[in-house]
C-alpha positions in Angstrom: -28.7 -87.6 -51.7 -30.1 -86.5 -55.1 -30.0 -82.9 -56.1 -33.8 -82.7 -55.9 -33.6 -83.8 -52.3 -31.0 -81.2 -51.7 -33.5 -78.6 -52.8 -36.0 -79.8 -50.3 -33.8 -80.1 -47.3 -31.0 -77.6 -47.7 -30.9 -74.6 -45.3 -28.5 -71.7 -45.0 -25.8 -72.2 -42.3 -24.0 -69.2 -40.7 -22.0 -71.0 -38.0 -19.2 -73.4 -39.0 -16.8 -75.8 -37.4 -13.2 -74.9 -38.1 -12.3 -78.5 -39.0 -10.9 -79.2 -42.5 -12.7 -81.4 -44.9 -10.0 -83.9 -45.4 -8.2 -84.7 -48.7 -10.8 -87.0 -50.2 -13.8 -84.7 -49.6 -11.9 -81.6 -50.6 -11.0 -83.3 -53.9 -14.7 -84.1 -54.5 -15.4 -80.4 -53.9 -12.8 -79.3 -56.3 -14.3 -81.6 -58.9 -17.7 -79.9 -58.4 -16.2 -76.4 -58.6 -14.2 -77.2 -61.7 -17.1 -78.6 -63.7 -20.2 -76.5 -62.9 -23.3 -76.5 -65.1 -23.9 -72.9 -66.4 -26.9 -71.1 -67.7 -24.9 -69.3 -70.4 -21.6 -70.8 -71.5 -20.7 -67.7 -73.5 -20.1 -65.6 -70.4 -16.6 -65.8 -69.0 -16.7 -67.0 -65.4 -14.4 -68.6 -62.8 -15.1 -70.2 -59.4 -12.2 -69.7 -57.0 -11.9 -72.0 -53.9 -10.3 -70.4 -50.9 -9.5 -71.7 -47.5 -10.6 -69.5 -44.6 -7.7 -67.5 -43.2 -7.1 -64.4 -41.1 -6.5 -62.6 -44.4 -9.8 -63.7 -45.8 -11.8 -63.2 -42.6 -10.4 -59.7 -42.3 -12.0 -58.8 -45.6 -15.5 -60.1 -44.8 -17.0 -57.0 -43.1 -16.2 -55.0 -46.2 -17.4 -57.7 -48.5 -20.8 -58.6 -47.0 -21.7 -55.4 -45.1 -24.8 -55.5 -43.1 -25.3 -59.3 -43.5 -22.7 -59.9 -40.8 -19.5 -61.8 -40.7 -19.7 -65.6 -41.6 -16.5 -67.3 -40.5 -16.1 -70.6 -42.4 -13.2 -72.9 -43.2 -13.8 -72.5 -46.9 -15.2 -70.0 -49.4 -16.1 -69.9 -53.1 -15.6 -66.6 -54.9 -17.0 -66.1 -58.4 -15.5 -63.8 -60.9 -17.4 -63.0 -64.1 -17.6 -60.9 -67.2 -20.4 -58.4 -66.9 -22.3 -59.3 -70.1 -26.1 -59.5 -70.5 -27.4 -62.3 -68.3 -24.3 -62.6 -66.2 -26.3 -62.1 -62.9 -28.7 -64.9 -63.7 -25.7 -67.0 -64.8 -24.0 -66.5 -61.5 -27.1 -67.5 -59.5 -27.8 -70.6 -61.7 -24.1 -71.8 -61.6 -23.4 -71.2 -57.9 -26.7 -72.7 -56.8 -25.9 -75.8 -58.7 -22.6 -76.0 -56.8 -24.3 -75.3 -53.5 -26.8 -78.1 -54.0 -24.0 -80.5 -54.9 -22.1 -79.5 -51.8 -25.4 -80.1 -49.8 -25.5 -83.6 -51.3 -22.1 -84.2 -49.8 -23.6 -83.3 -46.4 -21.8 -79.9 -46.3 -23.3 -76.7 -45.0 -23.4 -73.6 -47.2 -24.3 -69.9 -47.0 -24.7 -67.3 -49.7 -22.9 -64.1 -48.8 -25.0 -61.4 -50.4 -23.2 -58.3 -51.4 -21.0 -57.7 -54.4 -17.3 -57.9 -53.7 -15.1 -54.8 -54.4 -12.3 -55.6 -56.8 -9.6 -54.1 -54.7 -10.4 -56.4 -51.8 -9.4 -59.5 -53.6 -7.1 -58.5 -56.4 -4.0 -59.5 -54.3 -5.5 -62.8 -53.1 -6.9 -64.5 -56.2 -5.9 -64.4 -59.8 -8.7 -62.6 -61.5 -9.0 -63.4 -65.2 -8.8 -60.5 -67.6 -12.2 -59.0 -68.3 -13.8 -60.4 -65.2 -14.7 -58.8 -61.9 -15.3 -60.4 -58.4 -19.0 -60.8 -57.7 -20.3 -62.9 -54.8 -19.1 -65.5 -52.3 -20.3 -68.7 -50.8 -19.2 -69.9 -47.3 -19.1 -73.7 -46.8 -17.8 -76.4 -44.5 -19.0 -78.6 -41.7 -21.6 -76.9 -39.4 -20.7 -76.2 -35.9 -21.1 -79.2 -33.6 -24.7 -80.0 -32.8 -26.1 -78.3 -35.9 -27.2 -79.8 -39.2 -27.2 -78.3 -42.7 -30.7 -79.7 -43.3 -34.2 -78.6 -42.4 -36.7 -81.2 -41.3 -39.0 -80.6 -44.3 -39.9 -78.0 -46.9 -42.6 -76.5 -44.7 -39.9 -75.1 -42.4 -39.0 -72.6 -45.2 -40.9 -69.3 -45.2 -42.1 -69.0 -48.7 -44.9 -67.3 -50.7 -47.9 -69.3 -51.8 -47.6 -70.6 -55.3 -50.6 -68.4 -56.3 -48.4 -65.4 -55.4 -45.6 -66.3 -57.8 -47.5 -67.8 -60.7 -50.4 -67.0 -63.1 -52.0 -69.1 -65.8 -52.8 -72.8 -65.7 -50.3 -75.5 -64.8 -50.6 -79.2 -64.5 -49.8 -81.2 -61.4 -46.2 -81.9 -62.5 -45.5 -78.3 -63.1 -47.1 -77.5 -59.7 -44.5 -79.8 -58.1 -41.7 -78.2 -60.1 -42.8 -74.7 -59.0 -43.0 -75.9 -55.4 -39.3 -76.8 -55.7 -38.5 -73.5 -57.4 -40.2 -71.7 -54.5 -37.7 -73.1 -52.1 -34.9 -71.1 -53.8 -32.9 -68.8 -51.5 -33.1 -65.1 -52.3 -31.6 -61.9 -51.0 -33.4 -61.0 -47.7 -36.0 -63.6 -48.8 -37.7 -61.3 -51.4 -38.6 -64.2 -53.6 -38.7 -62.0 -56.7 -39.4 -64.7 -59.3 -42.7 -64.7 -61.2 -43.9 -67.4 -63.6 -46.6 -66.9 -66.2 -47.9 -70.1 -67.8 -48.9 -69.4 -71.4 -50.0 -72.2 -73.8 -47.2 -74.6 -73.0 -44.6 -72.0 -72.3 -43.5 -70.5 -69.0 -42.4 -66.9 -69.0 -40.0 -66.0 -66.2 -39.8 -62.5 -64.7 -38.2 -60.7 -61.8 -40.6 -58.5 -59.8 -39.7 -54.8 -59.7 -39.2 -53.4 -56.2 -41.2 -50.3 -55.6 -39.5 -49.2 -52.4 -36.5 -47.0 -53.5 -34.5 -47.8 -50.3 -35.0 -51.6 -50.8 -34.3 -51.2 -54.5 -31.0 -49.5 -53.8 -30.1 -52.1 -51.2 -31.0 -55.1 -53.4 -29.3 -53.7 -56.4 -28.9 -56.5 -58.9 -29.3 -59.3 -56.4 -32.9 -60.0 -57.6 -31.6 -61.2 -60.9 -29.1 -63.5 -59.1 -32.1 -64.8 -57.1 -34.0 -65.5 -60.3 -30.9 -67.4 -61.7 -31.1 -69.6 -58.5 -34.7 -70.2 -59.2 -33.9 -71.3 -62.8 -31.4 -73.8 -61.4 -34.1 -75.3 -59.2 -36.4 -75.3 -62.3 -33.9 -77.4 -64.3 -33.2 -79.9 -61.5 -36.9 -80.3 -60.6 -37.8 -80.7 -64.2 -35.3 -83.5 -64.7 -36.5 -85.1 -61.5 -40.0 -85.2 -62.9 -38.9 -86.3 -66.4 -39.7 -83.0 -68.1 -37.1 -81.9 -70.6 -36.9 -78.1 -70.7 -34.7 -75.4 -72.2 -34.5 -71.7 -71.8 -35.1 -69.2 -74.6 -36.0 -65.6 -75.2 -39.3 -64.3 -76.6 -39.7 -60.6 -77.2 -43.5 -60.9 -77.1 -43.2 -61.9 -73.4 -41.9 -58.5 -72.3 -44.3 -56.7 -70.0 -44.3 -53.4 -68.2 -44.9 -54.5 -64.6 -42.0 -57.1 -64.4 -38.5 -57.4 -65.7 -38.5 -60.2 -68.3 -35.7 -62.8 -67.8 -36.4 -65.9 -70.0 -39.0 -68.3 -71.2 -39.0 -72.1 -70.4 -40.2 -74.4 -73.1 -40.5 -78.2 -73.0 -38.6 -80.1 -75.7 
């Protein structure tokens, strides 16, 4: 399965079989985890692979709060420096790993609350200057279930007209369709794309509801990072060579500016 296909067919899985992956498959997973593609290489980050255990499972209620406990045979924990752009970097990097695990026919689930440092400091070796951030559960789905949806229409997503403005060609329409399939915290889909004379300015929508804003915290920027991962993979699939840059002229009042996509 290609990564673009993983975008189309992956779905979140919350119930897992306790079976192990086996040495060969686990080695493939370690290779993916050890060599991720990042959005920003200048931000210190480490992906920790943990096997599910009573010790780990006992921490889950405190880690993921209201999202509920997801018991899986394996977890990924990301630790990161908290520099400018680190949230988007986490989203981009982890989603790239998630899609590669999907291509191995593995089920995955984002666990969506930030991890408290004291919960994991005695379980993993946290690099100096980094803090625990988020977790991914993964493994084989429970018997009778699949990690794939039947088609992209199964996903509840906003119309492209709700997340874009400006004029885009048919190829970019297909790329944005793949971007729209990005998972996001409580399915807020905060990404916004403004097409402007060959450039695509990327924003995170601001949440007006103060309760929702407090609940989401910084997760919207993680979600936008996930969308940027989809943008890169879909662009490669459709033979568009893109890169991300910053343009101060793209800052607007109504959205939080993240980055600008240009073709090269």
